[in-house]
Backbone as a ProteinNet text record, in pm:
[ID]
protein_1_A
[PRIMARY]
MTSHVLTAKTLLVNLNDIKILHIPDCKNWKLNSALIPGLLSELNSKETLCEPMIDYNSIGALVNDLMESKQISVKFFIVPDWPCSDWYKPLHEHIMAEAIQLPDKEDTFIVQTSTHTYPVGKFAWSHWLFELR
[TERTIARY]
84.7	0	89.6	57.7	136.6	55.3	122.8	58.2	14.5	-101.8	-147.4	-61	12.7	97.5	208.3	258.3	367.4	321.4	193.4	141.7	57	73	-7.7	19.5	-87.9	-77.1	-138.9	-94.5	-153.1	-284.9	-387.5	-519.2	-547	-567.2	-601.6	-752	-799.9	-943	-972.7	-1071.5	-1117.2	-1202.3	-1173.6	-1249.5	-1398.8	-1435.4	-1577	-1646	-1568	-1625.4	-1644.6	-1590.4	-1603.1	-1740.9	-1809.2	-1944	-1941.2	-2023.4	-2038.1	-2130.2	-2091.1	-2175.3	-2274.8	-2399.9	-2506.5	-2557.9	-2530.6	-2572.4	-2723.4	-2789.8	-2936.1	-2986.6	-3100.8	-3167.6	-3242.2	-3191	-3247.2	-3311.7	-3351.2	-3410.4	-3536.8	-3615	-3741	-3732.4	-3612.2	-3596.2	-3604.5	-3657	-3659.2	-3607.7	-3542.7	-3504.3	-3630.9	-3654.9	-3773.9	-3778.2	-3881.8	-3889.9	-3893	-3936.2	-3938.5	-3797.1	-3696.6	-3558.1	-3487.3	-3535.5	-3462.5	-3436	-3532.9	-3501.2	-3387.5	-3388.7	-3283.1	-3147.9	-3145.9	-3020.3	-2961.3	-3046.4	-2998.1	-2946	-3010.9	-2964.8	-2827.4	-2810.3	-2680.7	-2570.1	-2605.6	-2507.5	-2475.3	-2549.7	-2539.2	-2561.9	-2658	-2688.9	-2774.6	-2755	-2839.6	-2966.4	-2969.3	-3083.8	-3198.1	-3319.7	-3436.3	-3501.9	-3467.3	-3520.6	-3405.1	-3432	-3326.7	-3390.5	-3359.8	-3400.2	-3273	-3202.8	-3071.2	-3078.6	-2969.9	-2954.5	-2926.7	-3005.3	-2981.7	-2970.8	-2848.9	-2824.5	-2683.3	-2672.4	-2541.8	-2462.8	-2530	-2459.5	-2398.3	-2438.8	-2389.5	-2290	-2257.4	-2167.1	-2029.5	-1978.7	-1847.5	-1844.2	-1948.1	-1954.8	-1966.8	-2044.1	-2057.5	-1923	-1850.3	-1719.1	-1623.7	-1624.2	-1538.3	-1573.6	-1703.3	-1745.4	-1700.9	-1712.7	-1670.3	-1519.7	-1443.2	-1297.6	-1252.9	-1332.3	-1300.5	-1363.5	-1420.8	-1484.1	-1594	-1664.8	-1778.1	-1896.4	-1977.8	-2097.5	-2200.5	-2248.6	-2348.9	-2468.1	-2582.4	-2704.6	-2734.7	-2649.5	-2672.7	-2612.4	-2690.6	-2640.1	-2623.8	-2715.3	-2712.6	-2709.2	-2632.8	-2633.9	-2605.4	-2655.3	-2638.4	-2526.2	-2436.8	-2322.8	-2325.6	-2321.4	-2307.7	-2162.5	-2141.3	-2006.4	-1943.5	-1890	-1827.4	-1681.2	-1590.5	-1449.9	-1381.4	-1433.6	-1369.5	-1404.9	-1498.8	-1539	-1430.6	-1417.5	-1313.7	-1337.1	-1457.5	-1487.7	-1471.2	-1459	-1460.9	-1343.9	-1221.9	-1103.6	-1101.9	-1123.2	-1124.8	-1235	-1349.1	-1457.8	-1414.9	-1352.3	-1315	-1188.2	-1106	-981.2	-990.9	-1080.8	-1076.9	-1205.1	-1311.6	-1439	-1466.7	-1500.3	-1533	-1682.1	-1711.4	-1850.8	-1857	-1971.5	-2000	-2083.7	-2070	-2145.4	-2192.1	-2301.9	-2355.2	-2407.5	-2384.2	-2429.2	-2580.1	-2646.2	-2790.5	-2822.3	-2938.2	-2975.5	-2993.2	-2966.8	-2981.1	-3119.2	-3220.5	-3358.6	-3422.7	-3522	-3589.3	-3655.5	-3696.6	-3767.3	-3682	-3549.4	-3463	-3487.9	-3498.6	-3534.5	-3673.4	-3752.3	-3886.3	-3906.4	-4000.3	-4042	-4189.8	-4225.3	-4364.8	-4417.6	-4530	-4602.1	-4728.4	-4809.8	-4932.4	-5030.3	-5016.9	-5112.6	-5051.8	-4918.3	-4859.7	-4720.4	-4683.1	-4547.7	-4494.1	-4375	-4318.5	-4169.5	-4118.2	-3975.7	-3891.6	-3770.2	-3678.1	-3616.7	-3587.8	-3531.2	-3393.1	-3329.7	-3195.4	-3089.7	-2966.5	-2857.3	-2738.2	-2646.8	-2524.3	-2416.5	-2446	-2348.2	-2417.6	-2337.5	-2388.8	-2412.3	-2493.9	-2519.7	-2488.8	-2441.2	-2403.8	-2473.1	-2522.5	-2578.8	-2469	-2433.4	-2331.7	-2400	-2347.1	-2389.7	-2267.3	-2273.7	-2162.6	-2162.6	-2046.1	-2034.5	-1961.1
-117.1	0	124	221	343.6	458.8	556.2	673.7	768.1	831	930.5	1056.7	1074.5	1192.5	1193	1076.2	1066.8	1101.9	1094.8	1122.2	1249.1	1333.7	1455.9	1546	1601.4	1694.3	1826.8	1931.4	2061.8	2068.8	2113.2	2124.5	2272	2304.2	2440.9	2455.5	2561.1	2585.2	2725.8	2736.5	2866.1	2930.5	3053.7	3122.3	3127.6	3125.8	3127.5	2995.2	2889.5	2759.9	2740.8	2831.1	2819.9	2870.3	2789.4	2823	2851.9	2943.4	2974.5	2869.4	2816.6	2722	2800.1	2783.4	2843.4	2734.3	2748.6	2647.5	2653.7	2541.2	2543.1	2556.9	2621.9	2633.8	2502.4	2419.8	2286	2267.6	2378	2370.8	2284.2	2284.6	2211.3	2075.6	2035.4	1907.6	1793	1682	1556.8	1447.3	1347.7	1230.4	1148.1	1104	1025.7	902.9	891.7	784.8	645.4	634	503.2	448.5	536.6	494.7	450	492.8	477	331.4	240.4	101.6	40.4	60.2	6.3	69.6	200.2	269.1	221.1	207.5	158.9	16.5	-64.1	-200.5	-202	-119.6	-113.3	-59.8	27	79.6	-21.1	-131.7	-227.7	-158.4	-66.4	11.2	-70.9	-45.9	-108.2	-26.2	92.5	181	136.9	167.7	138.4	266	377.7	507.8	600	689.9	781.9	911.4	1019.3	1151.4	1235.9	1228.3	1291.4	1443.9	1505.1	1649.5	1678.4	1768.3	1813.9	1965.8	2013.3	2157.8	2183.9	2214.1	2227.3	2346.4	2444.6	2559	2526.9	2416.1	2381.5	2266.1	2210.5	2095.6	2132.3	2249.4	2291.9	2297.2	2353.4	2361.2	2222.4	2134.6	1997.7	1925.4	1939.3	1875.4	1929.4	2060	2118.9	2062.1	2052.7	1998.3	1853	1775.4	1635.3	1623.9	1709	1704.9	1746.2	1831.9	1875.4	1783.5	1672	1572.4	1631.6	1728.5	1785.6	1690.5	1694.6	1612.3	1671.2	1589.4	1637.2	1542.3	1594.5	1514.6	1450.6	1474.7	1424	1284.9	1190.4	1054.2	1033.5	1088.9	1078.5	1218.3	1233.6	1360.5	1336.7	1427.9	1419.5	1513.6	1462.5	1541.1	1544.9	1665.2	1673.2	1648	1596.4	1564.4	1690.9	1773	1900.4	1899.5	1838.2	1829.2	1963.6	2069.2	2200.5	2268.5	2214.2	2275.3	2256.9	2354.7	2348.4	2236.3	2189	2081.3	1942	1932.3	1802.7	1712	1762.5	1680.5	1638.9	1731.5	1688.8	1586	1600.3	1505	1364.4	1353	1221.6	1165.4	1249.7	1201.7	1176.4	1246.5	1243.2	1197.2	1182.9	1150.2	1001.1	937.8	795.5	780.2	744.9	729.8	633.9	576	495.4	582.1	560.1	641.4	555.8	598.9	532.6	640	619.5	716.4	704.6	818.3	821	805	750	737	873.7	879.9	1004.7	1005.5	1027.3	1029.1	1162.1	1200	1327.8	1332.9	1216.7	1216.9	1166.4	1168.5	1132.1	1227.8	1355.8	1456.8	1509.1	1530.9	1584.6	1704.2	1787.5	1900.2	1878.9	1889.8	1875.5	2008.5	2047.6	2164.4	2113	2201.2	2157.5	2092.4	2121.6	2068.1	1979.6	1976.3	1908.5	1853.5	1744.7	1690.4	1686.8	1740.7	1740.7	1709.5	1647.7	1614.5	1739.3	1738.1	1850.6	1847.4	1727.7	1715.3	1652.9	1648.3	1590.8	1700.4	1656.1	1749.4	1716.9	1810.1	1792.2	1722.7	1689.8	1624.5	1510.5	1422.6	1311.2	1355.9	1280.4	1301.6	1173.1	1187.5	1073.1	1081.7	967.1	956.8	904.5	981.9	943.5	902.8	796.9	755.9	758.6	836.4	839.3	711.5	656.9	530.3	553.9
0	0	0	-82	-86.7	-31.8	18.6	74.8	-36.2	-13.8	-109.8	-103.4	6	21.4	-83.7	-116.3	-213.4	-354.8	-378.7	-513	-516.3	-415.2	-407.5	-526.9	-580.1	-692.5	-652.8	-716.8	-694.3	-769.7	-700.1	-760.3	-787.3	-912.5	-948.9	-947.7	-884	-872.7	-922.3	-1006.2	-1054.6	-944.9	-911.2	-806.3	-836.9	-962.8	-999.4	-965.3	-940.3	-906.8	-756.1	-675.6	-531	-490.1	-411.2	-364.4	-214.9	-173.4	-32.4	29.2	144.9	215.3	299.6	269.9	350.1	443	571	667.7	681.3	655.6	661.9	805.1	819.5	948.4	971.7	1059.7	1077.3	1214.3	1278	1411.3	1415.9	1310	1308.5	1239.3	1201.2	1133.1	1233.4	1185.3	1260.4	1168.3	1225.3	1149.3	1129.6	1007.7	976.4	1068	1148.6	1248.6	1186.3	1061.2	994.5	972.5	967.8	946	1073.4	1187.5	1313.7	1351.9	1348.1	1386.4	1303.3	1173.5	1088.4	1116.7	1140.3	1170.2	1302.5	1404.6	1534	1523.2	1441.9	1419.7	1352.5	1249.8	1180.4	1270.4	1363.3	1459.4	1569.2	1573.4	1683.9	1817.1	1817	1936	2031.6	2158.8	2260.9	2282	2224.8	2240.8	2148.8	2190.5	2106.6	2056.2	2116.7	2075.3	2040.8	1948.9	1906	1858.5	1927.3	1880.6	1874.5	1760.6	1753.3	1748.6	1797.7	1783.4	1636	1579.8	1442.5	1450.2	1467.4	1476.5	1426.6	1299.2	1236.4	1289.2	1346.4	1403.2	1538.8	1601.4	1734.7	1735.9	1621	1618.8	1673.2	1638.7	1688.5	1839.9	1901.2	2047.3	2108.6	2045	2094	2090.4	1981.5	1969	2075.1	2097.4	2202.3	2339.5	2369.9	2498.8	2514.2	2407.8	2413.3	2433.3	2367.3	2380	2520.1	2585	2720.7	2825.4	2781	2868.6	2955.7	2901.6	2973.6	2966.7	3069.5	3074	2977.7	2885.8	2790.4	2792	2749.3	2750.8	2615.5	2517.7	2382.9	2368.5	2320.9	2293.6	2143.3	2064.4	1919	1859.2	1750	1679.3	1531.5	1449.5	1304.4	1264	1178.9	1131.1	979	921.4	775.4	736.2	619.3	570.7	512.9	603.1	566.7	612	537	579.4	599.9	541.2	555.8	688	763.6	890.6	995.8	1084.7	1187	1287.5	1303.7	1397.9	1336.8	1204.7	1135.7	1175	1167.8	1198.7	1345.9	1442.1	1582.5	1611.3	1547.4	1568.3	1529.2	1413.7	1362.9	1427.3	1485.3	1545.7	1695.7	1764.5	1910.5	1979	1906.8	1970.4	1957	2068.4	2068.8	2039.7	1916.1	1874.9	1757.8	1739.6	1621.3	1529	1399.4	1304.2	1187.5	1129.2	1011.3	916.8	787.8	688.8	670.9	669.5	649.3	501.3	469.5	328.5	263.9	135.6	59.9	-5.7	76.2	28.1	64.5	-10.7	14.5	151.1	204.1	332.1	448.4	434.6	547.5	663.3	631.4	730.3	696.3	799.6	779.2	871.2	833.6	916.8	945.9	1072.3	1111.5	1159.6	1103.4	1152.6	1220	1269.6	1336.7	1238.9	1110.2	1013.2	905.8	896.7	782.1	815.6	751.2	757.7	616	596.3	461.3	465.1	357	350.8	326.4	380.8	362.2	222.5	170	35.7	38.2	-76.8	-91.5	-76.2	-50.6	-27.1	-114.9	-123.4	-201.4	-118	7.3	94.2	169.2	226.2	305.6	449.1	519	661	735.4	858.1	940.3	1074.6	1121.3	1253.9	1346.7	1448.8	1545.8	1676.3	1736.9	1870.6	1959.8	2065.3	2161.5	2242.2	2261.5	2337.1	2465.8
[MASK]
+++++++++++++++++++++++++++++++++++++++++++++++++++++++++++++++++++++++++++++++++++++++++++++++++++++++++++++++++++++++++++++++++++++

């Protein structure tokens, strides 16, 4: 096996191709409950219920709290696949958790109002369900 470092190439990027990441407001999102039993099974979780934290603006603070061994009430949380985020590398290098990739379906996340439930839609990135162990 050879290292990718030995074959690293310079990547030229046109500034017109760079897109601004607009973090979605996901306060009202829920993980589709029909997916939860299968996801927990794939995680080999001992839990039977799962209501994960879905708040992309708070992931950095959550990762900092975990790295400082602070007591937190979150057992499950959703992480978008954003390698450029400042919390991404510490999360994957220092946090003891199991993770599973969520399906890329329009109804993976839903929003419920008092009168209606509707799917959030598909995304340009993957999402992962993390369980702290």
